C-alpha positions in Angstrom: 169.6 8.9 105.4 168.3 10.8 102.2 164.8 9.2 103.2 165.1 10.7 106.6 166.0 14.1 105.4 162.8 14.2 102.7 160.7 12.8 105.6 162.1 16.0 107.6 161.6 18.0 105.3 157.9 17.0 104.1 157.0 17.3 108.0 158.2 20.7 108.3 156.3 22.2 105.3 153.0 20.3 106.6 153.8 22.2 109.8 154.3 25.4 108.0 151.3 25.0 106.0 149.3 24.2 109.3 150.5 27.6 111.0 149.7 29.9 108.2 146.1 27.9 108.1 145.7 28.7 111.8 146.6 32.0 111.5 144.5 32.9 108.5 141.5 31.6 110.5 142.5 33.8 113.3 142.4 36.7 111.2 139.3 36.0 109.6 137.8 36.1 113.3 139.6 39.1 114.2 138.7 41.5 111.2 135.1 41.6 111.7 135.6 42.6 115.3 138.0 45.3 114.4 135.6 46.7 111.4 132.6 46.6 114.2 134.6 48.7 116.2 136.0 51.1 113.9 132.3 51.4 112.5 130.8 51.8 115.9 133.5 54.8 116.6 132.6 56.4 113.3 128.6 56.2 114.3 129.4 57.7 117.9 131.5 60.5 116.4 129.0 61.0 113.9 125.9 61.0 116.3 128.0 63.6 118.5 128.3 65.9 115.6 125.3 65.9 113.9 122.6 64.9 116.7 122.6 68.5 117.8 120.7 71.1 115.6 118.8 71.5 112.7 118.4 68.4 110.2 120.1 66.0 112.8 119.6 62.3 112.7 116.1 61.1 113.1 114.8 59.6 116.4 114.6 56.1 116.3 111.3 54.4 115.7 109.7 51.9 117.9 111.0 48.6 117.4 108.3 45.8 116.4 108.1 44.1 119.8 107.5 47.2 121.4 104.6 48.0 118.9 103.1 44.7 119.8 103.4 45.1 123.7 101.8 48.5 123.7 99.0 46.9 121.6 98.5 44.3 124.1 98.1 46.9 127.1 95.9 49.0 125.7 93.6 48.8 129.0 96.6 50.0 131.0 96.4 53.8 132.0 99.6 55.3 131.1 101.3 56.9 133.9 101.4 60.7 133.3 104.8 62.0 133.0 106.5 64.1 135.6 106.5 67.9 135.1 110.0 68.8 133.5 111.5 72.3 135.1 114.9 73.9 134.2 118.3 73.7 136.3 118.9 76.5 138.9 121.8 77.4 136.6 119.6 78.4 133.7 119.2 82.3 133.5 115.7 83.5 134.6 113.2 84.4 131.8 112.6 87.9 133.6 116.1 89.0 132.2 114.6 89.3 128.9 112.9 92.3 130.3 110.0 91.3 127.6 111.4 93.7 125.1 113.6 93.7 122.0 116.9 93.9 122.5 119.8 95.0 119.8 123.1 93.5 119.6 126.4 93.2 117.6 129.2 90.4 117.1 132.0 89.6 114.7 132.1 86.7 112.6 136.0 86.7 111.3 136.4 90.4 112.1 133.1 91.1 109.7 130.3 93.0 111.6 127.0 91.5 112.2 124.3 93.5 113.8 121.0 91.6 115.2 117.8 92.0 117.3 116.5 89.5 119.8 113.0 89.0 120.6 112.5 88.9 124.5 108.9 89.4 124.2 108.3 86.2 122.0 111.1 83.9 123.4 112.2 85.1 126.8 113.8 82.3 128.0 116.2 82.0 125.1 116.6 85.7 124.7 117.7 85.7 128.7 119.8 82.9 128.0 121.6 84.4 125.2 122.0 87.7 127.0 123.4 86.2 130.1 126.0 84.3 128.1 126.9 87.2 126.1 127.3 89.5 128.9 129.6 87.2 130.8 131.9 86.7 127.5 130.9 83.1 126.9 130.7 83.3 123.1 133.8 85.6 122.6 136.5 83.2 120.6 133.9 80.2 120.2 133.8 78.8 117.1 130.7 78.5 114.3 131.3 74.5 113.8 129.0 73.4 111.5 127.8 74.7 107.9 124.6 73.3 105.9 124.5 74.0 102.3 121.6 71.8 100.9 118.2 71.4 102.1 118.6 73.7 104.8 120.9 76.7 104.9 122.1 77.3 108.4 125.4 78.3 110.2 125.4 76.7 113.6 127.4 78.4 116.5 127.7 78.6 120.1 130.0 75.1 121.0 132.9 76.3 123.2 134.2 72.5 122.4 133.6 73.1 118.4 132.5 69.3 118.4 128.7 69.7 118.1 128.2 68.2 121.6 129.1 71.0 123.9 127.3 73.8 126.0 127.2 75.7 129.0 126.7 72.9 131.5 123.1 73.2 131.5 120.1 72.6 129.6 116.6 74.3 129.3 113.1 74.1 127.4 110.7 73.9 126.5 110.5 75.5 122.6 109.3 78.9 122.1 108.4 80.8 119.4 108.7 77.9 116.5 107.3 79.3 113.0 103.9 77.8 111.5 104.6 75.7 108.5 108.5 74.9 109.7 109.4 77.8 107.4 112.4 79.9 108.8 113.0 83.0 106.9 116.4 84.4 105.7 118.4 85.8 108.9 116.4 84.4 111.6 118.6 83.2 114.4 117.1 80.0 116.3 118.3 77.5 119.2 119.7 74.2 118.4 118.8 71.1 120.3 118.8 67.3 120.1 116.0 66.1 118.0 113.1 64.6 120.1 114.1 66.4 123.2 112.5 70.0 123.7 114.6 70.4 127.0 118.3 70.1 125.3 118.8 73.4 124.8 122.0 75.1 125.9 124.1 78.0 124.2 124.4 76.6 120.3 122.2 78.4 117.7 121.8 78.7 114.1 121.9 81.3 111.5 119.4 80.6 108.6 121.2 82.7 105.6 118.7 81.5 103.2 115.0 81.0 103.5 114.7 77.3 104.8 112.1 74.5 105.7 113.0 72.8 108.4 110.8 69.9 109.3 109.5 69.5 113.2 110.1 66.2 115.1 108.0 64.8 117.9 108.5 67.8 120.0 108.0 70.4 117.7 110.3 72.9 116.0 113.1 75.5 116.6 113.1 78.2 119.2 113.4 81.6 117.0 114.8 84.4 119.4 116.3 86.9 116.9 116.9 87.8 113.5 119.8 89.4 111.7 119.5 92.9 110.7 122.7 93.8 109.0 125.9 91.8 108.1 124.3 88.7 106.6 126.3 88.8 103.5 129.2 87.5 105.4 127.3 84.8 106.6 126.5 83.9 102.8 130.2 84.5 102.0 131.2 81.9 104.4 128.5 79.4 103.0 129.5 80.0 99.3 133.0 79.0 100.5 131.6 75.6 101.4 132.6 73.3 103.9 136.2 72.0 105.0 135.3 68.4 103.6 133.3 69.5 100.5 130.0 67.6 101.7 126.9 69.7 102.2 127.0 69.2 106.1 130.5 69.7 108.2 132.7 72.4 109.5 133.2 75.6 107.4 135.9 75.4 105.1 137.6 78.3 106.8 137.4 78.2 110.5 134.8 80.9 111.7 135.3 82.8 115.1 132.8 84.9 117.1 134.0 87.9 118.8 133.2 91.6 120.5 129.8 90.4 121.3 127.5 92.9 123.0 123.8 93.2 123.5 121.7 96.3 124.9 
């Protein structure tokens, strides 16, 4: 009987070891999948947040196989790109009246005055004036602050995620600066890297002179300039971001209100 009991105990221990080994194998197989999924979600979140605006993620280079294929078909005439047009919802550039506009807004109740260049960037100014008159920008956040490399406060996304807009996009780029130099105080349109027809409602204020490199489609549309109150933007920048990094949401939430243009 004792031998039978010892045998039973031995077999039970062997079965337990086998189960533990099988579980360890399953865990080792499952962990990479979970980690890969988490990494994918993190990358997608980063692309949504940082893919729109100056200093966004660079365009992906062509794969080596695609380059080789292109080299092998040099004799083939490339098809002309279709003419790109804006959606009917995009405000008519004629609304800019080819003139300089004046305007004002509050950032966290601090007044900011600006002028808009309807003569240099008619589509951008028509868009901004139309959205302002509709009350689109009121109580919308400035969701992104960059404090190194370039110095900008990005605003105009009603979702506050960096991926939102008015439901339409437009182009092309207007009034981009020579030499990629954006002077202190300029207001420019944000867009997706490599896409000159991706502008909507998001814009950025340059609170300190910045060199922002052009990409394959050019620079960024300058459509205005802050004429008074830039110190309030600099104070927001001095406080830094909520994460302590050089690119992220401002430490204190920033909200636009009481916007008017004339």
